[in-house]
C-alpha positions in Angstrom: 15.2 11.6 32.6 18.5 12.8 33.6 21.4 11.0 33.3 24.4 11.1 35.6 27.6 13.0 34.2 29.9 9.9 34.4 27.5 7.8 32.5 28.2 7.7 28.8 25.6 8.8 25.8 24.2 5.3 24.2 22.4 6.0 21.1 19.5 3.9 19.7 19.7 3.5 15.6 16.8 1.0 15.4 14.9 4.1 13.6 17.6 4.5 11.0 16.7 4.0 7.3 17.0 0.5 5.8 20.2 0.2 3.5 20.3 0.8 -0.2 21.4 -2.3 -0.6 18.2 -4.1 0.8 16.2 -1.3 -1.0 17.6 -2.5 -4.6 17.3 -6.9 -3.1 13.9 -5.6 -2.7 13.0 -3.9 -5.9 15.0 -7.1 -7.5 12.9 -9.4 -6.1 9.5 -7.6 -7.0 10.8 -7.5 -10.6 12.1 -11.1 -11.1 8.6 -12.5 -9.4 6.9 -10.3 -11.8 8.8 -11.9 -14.8 7.9 -14.9 -13.3 4.3 -14.3 -13.9 4.7 -13.5 -17.0 6.3 -16.1 -18.1 3.5 -18.3 -16.9 1.2 -16.2 -19.1 3.0 -17.2 -22.2 2.7 -20.8 -21.0 -1.0 -20.4 -20.8 -1.4 -18.9 -24.2 -1.0 -22.1 -25.8 -3.1 -24.1 -23.0 -6.0 -21.9 -22.9 -9.0 -20.9 -25.1 -11.2 -18.0 -25.1 -11.4 -15.5 -22.6 -8.5 -16.7 -20.7 -6.3 -16.7 -23.5 -6.8 -13.3 -24.2 -6.3 -12.2 -20.5 -2.9 -14.4 -21.1 -1.9 -12.3 -23.8 -2.5 -9.1 -22.2 -0.6 -9.7 -19.0 2.2 -11.2 -20.9 2.1 -7.6 -23.1 1.3 -4.9 -19.8 3.4 -6.8 -17.0 7.3 -5.7 -18.0 5.8 -2.2 -18.0 5.0 -2.3 -14.6 7.8 -4.0 -13.8 10.4 -1.5 -15.0 8.0 1.1 -13.4 7.9 -0.9 -10.1 11.7 -1.7 -10.3 13.1 1.7 -10.9 10.6 3.3 -8.1 13.2 4.0 -5.6 12.0 4.2 -1.7 12.0 7.9 -0.9 14.5 8.5 1.9 13.2 8.6 5.5 14.2 11.1 7.6 15.6 9.0 11.3 15.6 10.3 14.3 18.5 9.0 17.0 17.6 9.2 20.5 19.8 8.8 23.4 19.1 5.9 25.2 19.5 5.8 29.2 21.6 2.6 29.6 20.8 0.2 32.8 22.5 0.3 35.5 26.1 -2.0 35.7 24.9 -4.6 38.6 28.1 -6.4 38.1 29.9 -7.5 41.3 33.3 -6.8 41.3 35.9 -8.0 43.8 37.4 -5.0 45.3 41.1 -5.4 45.3 
């Protein structure tokens, strides 16, 4: 659809990539969640017996490795496309003076 020459070009930024701050916040949340699970595993070591205790010990030892790997995994930058959007017609009623 062609736009009239007197209409301004309006760009859509809905396809823009997420900010680096949002990406970092999400990685910190994942890391802290995994470390919280590790603390629970440490607590389970003292209150469980048998295979549950061994599972808690393994979790407490292995989780930090995965937490660090996931926290350092930066999301690859996405190439966004900015597309022109045709603005809606101005239907404002004006009083001519």
